[in-house]
C-alpha positions in Angstrom: -31.8 -30.3 -23.3 -34.4 -29.2 -20.6 -34.4 -32.7 -19.0 -30.6 -33.0 -18.9 -28.9 -32.6 -15.6 -26.4 -29.9 -14.8 -23.4 -32.1 -15.6 -24.7 -32.9 -19.1 -25.5 -29.3 -19.9 -22.0 -28.0 -18.8 -20.3 -30.9 -20.7 -22.0 -30.0 -24.0 -21.4 -26.3 -23.6 -17.7 -26.7 -22.6 -17.2 -29.2 -25.4 -18.3 -26.6 -28.0 -16.2 -23.9 -26.4 -13.1 -26.0 -26.4 -13.5 -27.6 -29.8 -13.9 -24.4 -31.8 -10.8 -22.6 -30.4 -8.7 -25.8 -30.9 -9.6 -25.8 -34.6 -8.4 -22.2 -34.7 -5.0 -22.8 -33.1 -3.4 -23.8 -36.5 -4.4 -20.5 -38.0 -3.4 -18.5 -34.9 0.1 -19.8 -35.3 0.6 -17.4 -38.3 0.5 -14.5 -35.8 3.8 -15.8 -34.5 5.4 -15.0 -37.8 4.6 -11.3 -37.6 6.0 -11.3 -34.0 9.2 -13.0 -35.1 9.6 -10.5 -38.0 9.0 -7.7 -35.5 11.7 -9.0 -33.2 14.2 -9.3 -36.1 13.3 -5.7 -37.1 13.9 -4.5 -33.6 17.3 -6.1 -33.4 18.3 -5.0 -36.9 17.3 -1.3 -36.4 18.8 -1.1 -33.0 22.1 -2.7 -34.0 22.4 -0.6 -37.2 21.5 2.5 -35.3 24.1 1.8 -32.6 26.8 1.3 -35.3 25.9 4.5 -37.1 25.7 6.5 -33.9 29.2 5.3 -33.0 30.5 6.4 -36.4 29.0 9.9 -36.0 30.3 10.2 -32.5 33.7 9.2 -33.7 33.7 11.9 -36.4 32.7 14.6 -33.9 35.3 13.4 -31.4 38.0 13.6 -34.1 37.0 17.2 -34.9 37.1 18.1 -31.2 40.5 16.5 -30.8 41.7 18.4 -33.9 40.5 21.7 -32.2 42.7 20.9 -29.2 45.8 21.0 -31.5 44.8 24.4 -32.8 44.2 25.8 -29.4 47.6 24.4 -28.2 49.5 25.9 -31.2 51.9 28.7 -30.1 52.1 30.0 -33.7 48.3 30.8 -33.7 48.5 32.5 -30.3 51.5 34.6 -31.3 49.7 35.9 -34.5 46.5 36.5 -32.5 48.3 38.4 -29.8 49.5 41.0 -32.4 47.6 44.3 -32.3 45.0 45.0 -35.0 46.6 46.1 -38.3 46.6 49.8 -39.0 46.9 49.4 -42.8 46.0 47.0 -45.6 49.7 46.1 -45.8 49.8 44.9 -42.2 46.6 42.8 -42.8 48.2 41.2 -45.8 51.2 40.3 -43.7 48.8 38.7 -41.1 47.1 36.7 -43.9 50.5 35.6 -45.3 51.6 34.4 -41.9 48.3 32.8 -40.8 47.4 30.8 -43.9 50.4 28.4 -43.7 49.5 27.8 -40.0 45.9 27.0 -40.9 47.0 24.6 -43.7 49.3 22.9 -41.2 46.6 22.4 -38.5 43.3 21.8 -40.4 43.9 18.2 -41.4 41.0 16.9 -43.5 38.5 19.6 -42.2 38.0 23.2 -43.3 39.5 25.3 -40.5 39.0 29.1 -40.0 40.6 31.2 -37.3 39.2 34.6 -36.5 40.9 37.2 -34.3 39.2 38.7 -31.3 38.1 41.7 -33.4 37.4 40.3 -36.8 36.0 43.6 -38.1 39.6 44.9 -38.0 40.5 42.2 -40.6 37.9 42.8 -43.3 39.8 41.0 -46.1 40.8 38.1 -43.9 37.5 37.6 -41.9 35.4 37.4 -45.1 32.4 39.1 -43.7 32.6 37.9 -40.1 32.2 41.0 -37.9 32.2 39.4 -34.4 28.5 40.2 -33.9 27.3 36.8 -35.1 25.5 34.7 -32.5 27.9 31.8 -32.8 30.9 34.1 -32.4 29.5 35.7 -29.2 28.5 32.3 -27.7 32.0 30.9 -28.3 33.5 33.9 -26.5 31.1 33.3 -23.5 31.8 29.6 -23.1 35.3 30.0 -21.6 37.1 27.8 -24.0 34.5 25.1 -24.3 33.4 24.1 -27.8 29.9 23.7 -29.2 28.3 22.6 -32.4 26.4 25.1 -34.5 24.1 24.3 -37.5 24.9 26.5 -40.4 22.0 27.0 -42.9 22.2 28.2 -46.5 19.6 29.8 -48.7 16.2 28.3 -48.2 16.9 27.5 -44.6 18.0 24.0 -45.6 20.7 22.7 -43.2 23.8 21.9 -45.2 26.7 22.1 -42.9 27.9 21.9 -39.3 30.3 24.2 -37.5 32.4 23.3 -34.5 33.0 26.6 -32.8 35.5 27.2 -29.9 37.3 30.2 -28.4 41.1 30.4 -28.4 42.4 31.8 -25.1 45.8 32.9 -23.9 47.3 31.1 -21.0 47.7 31.6 -18.2 45.7 34.9 -18.3 42.8 33.1 -20.1 42.3 36.2 -22.2 40.2 35.4 -25.4 42.4 35.8 -28.5 40.0 34.6 -31.2 37.6 31.9 -32.3 38.1 28.9 -34.4 35.5 27.1 -36.6 35.8 23.7 -38.1 33.3 23.2 -40.9 31.7 19.8 -41.5 29.6 19.6 -44.7 26.3 17.7 -44.4 27.5 15.2 -47.0 30.4 14.3 -44.7 28.0 13.6 -41.9 25.7 11.6 -44.3 28.7 9.5 -45.4 29.1 8.4 -41.8 25.6 6.8 -42.0 25.7 3.4 -43.6 22.6 1.7 -45.0 22.9 -2.0 -45.9 22.5 -2.6 -49.6 19.8 -5.2 -49.3 17.6 -3.0 -47.1 15.3 -0.7 -49.0 13.5 2.4 -47.7 15.7 2.7 -44.6 16.3 6.3 -43.6 18.5 8.0 -40.9 18.0 11.5 -39.5 20.4 13.4 -37.3 18.7 16.0 -35.1 20.2 18.6 -32.8 19.0 19.8 -29.4 16.9 22.5 -31.0 14.9 20.1 -33.1 16.8 21.0 -36.3 17.5 18.4 -38.9 21.3 18.3 -39.3 21.9 15.5 -41.7 19.9 12.7 -43.4 20.5 9.7 -45.5 17.7 7.6 -47.1 16.9 5.1 -49.7 13.3 6.2 -49.8 11.9 9.3 -51.5 8.5 9.0 -49.7 9.7 10.6 -46.4 10.1 14.4 -46.1 11.1 15.5 -42.7 12.5 18.9 -42.1 12.4 19.2 -38.3 11.2 17.4 -35.2 11.2 18.2 -31.5 13.8 17.2 -28.9 11.2 15.2 -27.0 11.0 12.8 -29.9 14.6 11.6 -29.2 14.4 8.8 -26.7 17.9 7.6 -25.7 18.2 3.8 -26.2 14.4 3.7 -26.9 12.9 0.4 -28.2 11.5 0.2 -31.7 8.2 2.1 -31.9 5.5 2.5 -34.5 5.0 6.0 -35.8 3.0 7.6 -38.7 4.4 10.2 -41.2 2.3 11.5 -44.0 -0.2 8.8 -43.5 2.4 6.0 -43.7 3.3 3.8 -40.7 7.0 3.4 -39.9 9.1 1.5 -37.4 11.2 4.1 -35.6 14.1 3.8 -33.2 16.2 6.6 -31.7 19.7 6.8 -30.2 21.4 9.6 -28.3 24.6 11.0 -29.7 27.6 12.2 -27.7 26.3 15.8 -27.7 23.7 16.5 -25.1 20.2 16.7 -26.7 21.4 15.4 -30.1 20.1 12.2 -31.5 20.0 9.8 -34.4 16.7 8.4 -35.6 16.1 5.4 -38.0 12.9 4.9 -39.9 11.7 2.0 -42.1 8.2 1.6 -43.5 6.1 -1.2 -41.8 4.9 -2.3 -45.2 8.5 -3.0 -46.4 8.8 -5.6 -43.7 5.3 -6.8 -43.0 3.9 -6.7 -46.5 4.4 -10.4 -47.4 2.5 -11.7 -44.4 -0.1 -8.9 -44.1 -2.7 -10.8 -46.0 -2.2 -13.8 -43.9 -2.4 -11.7 -40.8 -5.7 -10.1 -41.9 -7.1 -13.5 -42.6 -5.9 -14.8 -39.2 -7.5 -11.8 -37.5 -10.8 -12.6 -39.2 -10.7 -16.1 -37.8 -9.7 -14.9 -34.4 -12.6 -12.4 -34.3 -15.0 -15.1 -35.5 -13.7 -17.6 -32.8 -14.1 -15.0 -30.1 -17.6 -14.2 -31.2 -18.6 -17.9 -31.1 -16.9 -18.4 -27.7 -18.6 -15.4 -26.3 -22.0 -16.8 -27.2 -21.3 -20.1 -25.5 -19.8 -18.3 -22.5 -22.9 -16.2 -22.2 -25.0 -19.3 -22.1 -22.8 -20.8 -19.4 -23.0 -17.6 -17.3 -26.8 -17.4 -17.7 -27.4 -21.1 -17.0 -24.8 -21.9 -14.3 -22.6 -19.1 -13.2 -25.1 -16.4 -12.3 -27.2 -18.7 -10.0 -24.1 -19.9 -8.3 -22.8 -16.3 -7.8 -26.2 -15.3 -6.4 -26.0 -18.2 -4.0 -22.4 -17.4 -3.0 -23.5 -13.8 -2.4 -26.2 -14.9 -0.1 -23.9 -17.3 1.7 -21.5 -14.4 2.4 -24.4 -12.5 4.0 -24.9 -15.4 6.3 -21.3 -15.0 7.4 -22.1 -11.4 8.3 -25.1 -12.5 10.3 -27.8 -11.6 7.7 -30.2 -14.4 6.8 -31.8 -13.6 3.4 -33.9 -15.9 1.2 -32.9 -16.4 -2.5 -36.1 -16.1 -4.5 -34.6 -16.6 -8.0 -34.1 -19.9 -9.7 -36.4 -21.9 -7.3 -38.5 -23.2 -10.2 -35.6 -24.9 -12.0 -35.8 -28.7 -12.2 -32.0 -29.4 -12.3 -29.4 -29.4 -9.5 -29.3 -25.6 -9.4 -33.0 -25.5 -8.5 -32.5 -28.2 -5.8 -29.6 -26.3 -4.4 -31.5 -23.1 -4.2 -34.5 -24.8 -2.5 -32.2 -26.5 -0.1 -30.6 -23.2 0.8 -33.9 -21.5 1.5 -34.9 -24.5 3.7 -31.7 -24.0 5.6 -32.4 -20.3 6.1 -35.8 -21.1 7.4 -34.3 -23.6 9.9 -31.6 -21.2 11.0 -34.1 -18.4 11.6 -36.3 -20.7 13.7 -33.3 -22.1 15.6 -31.8 -18.7 16.2 -35.1 -17.4 17.4 -35.6 -20.2 19.9 -32.0 -20.1 21.0 -32.1 -16.3 21.5 -35.3 -16.6 23.5 -34.0 -19.5 25.6 -30.7 -17.8 26.3 -32.3 -14.5 27.1 -34.8 -16.1 29.5 -32.1 -18.2 31.1 -29.7 -15.2 31.6 -32.6 -13.1 33.0 -33.7 -15.8 35.4 -30.1 -16.6 36.5 -29.2 -13.0 37.1 -32.5 -12.3 38.8 -32.0 -15.4 41.0 -28.4 -14.6 41.8 -29.0 -10.9 42.6 -32.4 -11.2 44.2 -32.0 -14.3 46.3 -34.2 -12.6 48.8 -36.5 -9.6 48.7 -34.6 -6.8 50.6 -37.5 -4.3 50.7 -39.3 -5.8 53.7 -36.0 -6.3 55.6 -34.9 -2.8 54.8 -38.1 -1.3 56.2 -37.8 -3.5 59.2 -34.2 -2.5 59.8 -35.3 1.2 59.6 -37.8 0.6 62.4 -35.2 -1.2 64.5 -32.8 1.6 64.0 -35.4 4.2 65.1 -36.2 2.2 68.3 -32.4 1.7 69.0 -31.8 5.4 68.8 -34.7 6.0 71.1 -33.3 3.5 73.5 -29.8 5.2 73.2 -28.1 2.0 72.0 -25.3 3.3 69.5 -23.9 -0.2 68.9 -27.3 -1.4 67.7 -27.7 1.8 65.6 -24.3 1.3 63.9 -25.0 -2.4 63.1 -28.5 -1.7 61.8 -27.1 1.2 59.7 -24.5 -1.0 58.1 -27.1 -3.7 57.5 -29.4 -1.1 55.9 -26.6 0.0 53.6 -26.0 -3.6 52.6 -29.7 -4.0 51.7 -29.9 -0.6 49.9 -26.8 -1.6 47.8 -28.3 -4.9 46.9 -31.6 -3.3 45.8 -30.1 -0.8 43.3 -33.1 -1.1 41.0 -31.9 -4.4 39.5 -28.7 -2.9 38.0 -25.7 -5.2 37.7 -23.0 -2.6 37.7 -21.8 -0.2 40.3 -18.3 1.4 40.8 -15.2 0.1 42.5 -15.6 2.7 45.2 -19.1 1.7 46.0 -18.3 -2.0 45.9 -15.5 -1.4 48.5 -17.9 0.6 50.6 -20.4 -2.3 50.5 -17.6 -4.6 51.7 -16.8 -2.2 54.5 -20.4 -2.1 55.6 -20.5 -5.9 55.7 -17.2 -6.0 57.7 -18.6 -3.5 60.2 -21.4 -6.0 61.0 -19.0 -8.9 61.2 -16.5 -7.1 63.4 -19.2 -6.1 65.8 -20.6 -9.7 65.9 -17.1 -11.1 66.5 -15.9 -8.4 68.9 -13.1 -7.2 66.5 -11.6 -10.7 66.6 -9.7 -10.1 63.3 -8.2 -7.2 61.2 -8.9 -6.2 57.7 -6.7 -4.0 55.5 -7.5 -2.4 52.1 -5.1 -1.6 49.3 -7.0 0.0 46.4 -5.4 1.7 43.5 -6.9 5.3 43.5 -7.3 5.7 39.8 -9.8 2.8 39.5 -12.3 3.9 42.1 -14.7 5.3 39.5 -14.4 2.4 37.1 -17.6 0.4 36.5 -17.6 -2.9 38.4 -20.1 -5.7 38.9 -21.7 -5.4 42.3 -21.9 -8.1 45.0 -18.8 -9.9 43.8 -16.1 -8.8 46.3 -18.2 -9.3 49.5 -18.5 -13.1 48.9 -14.7 -13.4 48.7 -14.3 -11.5 52.1 -17.1 -13.6 53.6 -15.3 -16.8 52.5 -12.1 -15.7 54.2 -13.9 -14.9 57.4 -15.9 -18.1 57.5 -13.2 -20.6 56.5 -10.0 -18.8 57.9 -10.0 -16.1 60.5 -13.0 -17.4 62.5 -11.1 -20.6 63.1 -8.0 -18.7 64.4 -7.2 -17.4 67.9 -8.9 -14.1 68.6 -6.9 -11.1 67.4 -4.6 -13.1 65.2 -6.6 -13.3 62.0 -5.8 -10.9 59.2 -7.4 -10.2 55.8 -5.9 -8.1 53.0 -8.2 -6.8 50.2 -6.3 -5.3 47.3 -7.6 -4.0 44.0 -5.5 -2.7 41.1 -5.5 -2.5 37.3 -3.4 -4.9 35.2 -3.7 -4.1 31.5 -7.3 -4.5 30.4 -8.3 -6.1 33.7 -9.2 -5.1 37.2 -7.7 -7.6 39.7 -9.1 -8.1 43.1 -7.2 -10.3 45.6 -8.5 -11.3 49.1 -5.8 -12.9 51.2 -5.9 -14.4 54.7 -3.4 -15.9 57.1 -5.4 -19.0 57.9 -4.7 -22.6 57.5 -5.1 -22.7 53.7 -7.4 -24.9 51.7 -7.0 -28.2 49.8 -10.3 -27.7 47.9 -10.3 -27.6 44.1 -12.5 -24.6 43.3 -13.3 -25.8 39.8 -14.6 -29.2 41.0 -16.5 -27.5 43.8 -18.2 -25.2 41.3 -19.1 -28.1 39.1 -20.6 -29.9 42.1 -22.7 -26.9 43.0 -23.9 -26.6 39.4 -24.9 -30.3 39.2 -26.9 -29.9 42.5 -28.7 -26.9 41.2 -27.1 -24.6 43.8 -28.3 -26.7 46.8 -25.0 -26.5 48.8 -24.4 -25.3 52.3 -21.0 -23.7 51.6 -19.1 -22.1 48.7 -22.3 -20.9 47.0 -21.3 -17.2 47.4 -18.1 -17.7 45.4 -19.9 -19.8 42.8 -22.6 -17.1 42.4 -20.0 -14.3 41.9 -18.0 -16.5 39.4 -21.1 -17.5 37.5 -22.3 -13.9 37.2 -19.0 -12.7 35.9 -18.9 -15.4 33.2 -22.5 -14.8 32.2 -21.9 -11.0 31.8 -18.4 -10.9 30.3 -17.9 -14.4 28.8 -16.4 -17.6 30.1 -13.6 -17.8 27.5 -11.7 -14.6 28.5 -10.4 -15.6 31.9 -12.9 -13.6 33.9 -14.0 -15.2 37.1 -12.6 -16.4 40.4 -9.6 -18.6 41.3 -8.2 -19.9 44.6 -4.7 -20.8 45.6 -2.7 -21.3 48.8 -0.1 -18.7 49.8 3.5 -19.9 50.3 3.6 -18.1 53.7 0.3 -19.7 54.7 -3.4 -18.9 54.2 -5.4 -18.6 51.0 -5.5 -16.1 48.2 -8.7 -15.7 46.2 -8.4 -13.7 42.9 -11.2 -12.1 41.0 -10.6 -11.1 37.3 -12.9 -8.3 36.1 -12.6 -6.5 32.7 -11.9 -2.7 32.4 -15.0 -1.4 30.7 -16.0 2.0 29.5 -17.4 4.4 32.0 -21.0 3.6 31.2 -23.8 4.5 33.6 -23.0 2.6 36.7 -24.9 2.7 40.0 -25.5 6.2 41.2 
């Protein structure tokens, strides 16, 4: 298998992985049987539980409706309004009158009516004194009824009481309390268990977690109480464990808040016939999973892990990190060839990037140095300083002003080789240049500045605005009648850009600036005109990128003349020219 290629290796491994699970599919189908039985059990329990809950709710509703008739009875209210008997004879008269009324109203349930002060009727009340908890709660509920679990000896719940206060209208004065007794067997009779279903049990639980009634075909379950949290209204069938035995359990809320009805049936009663088949199926499933895991481990070790390592290294390339993959280089199959090819690619990329970076850095350095330092200003600056001194000595202020402006131009261009200055200093440089030009041309034209104040301290590439002004003087206002030429220099911020516009009122231009720049670039910069604009445009694109719209454009103004626009980015206030 060592000499097989990658395709053959993967084919053999995948064939083994696919064949074995396919053979197990027939056995796994038995698992569907248990799922189907579980679904049938769910439907059966929920439907039966719903039916029994409706029967219990119907019984309780009938009792509550019967209590309404008792409360509405004028005969009962008349008897209860009578003052407490002063003698045994009077109490016997009360009993003689009340019993027929009770027999008339009770229906099929055991009805008791107690006066407001039952201790005054010792023979009639039968031990009820009015201090019982259920009696006091009924008196406090303002005519609303509630269900009370009545326990007998041994604390085993055997019967249920519906307790409700009887009030006089319209004064709403409590006259007494009625109780309607429901024996536990009557509640249990409401719970119906199908004859063919064995070991099915029902449990009725109140809001305090007390078992109210139960009905079961199984003697294995012994539940005396539970908690209210175990009642989940309309809950699905769940598995639970009682006394070490697993049951399917479903719960349904009753009409009384917090009361519920729970159904239980042993899992073994439903799943027993197929449990052995299920166990055998699980053994096969576990065996199949173990075998597939072995083959998958081989696949991962032989194929997936090297590919993942390669993908991880490829992602590093996307992040700009070139790292060799040292593992798996000795393999003789396609994986080894792929790894060796990747490492060879990394070597080539590192060499190419090194050469490209070196070339671009050298090119950029030379271009910027050539553009900025087209002449060495140090000698000229020292010479201008001497001329200025001699002009002052000769008392020639015009010469002094011109030489001072020229000196400022030279000082600005030196700037220790820095590319950036500020908008304010760039404008001052332009004004120094204009001072010389205006003196040379005897103020033959006018220049106006409109600069947005808040951008004065923004960093700005130096020696880029002066070529625009020089172009307007050379190609526009110098060709006009003396005193008529005008130049407007405006600078403002627009979004993330600083826009500089130099406009003149000359004759306009029919020159395509892009074609002109291309011609200059082909000639290596050996042109007599337009080189200043080209140099400024080229420097902006080198520094800030050619794909972001930075640079210089030219257009004719509708009212006459040209408009040259320079786009410069708004950059952080880094260290600009001091």
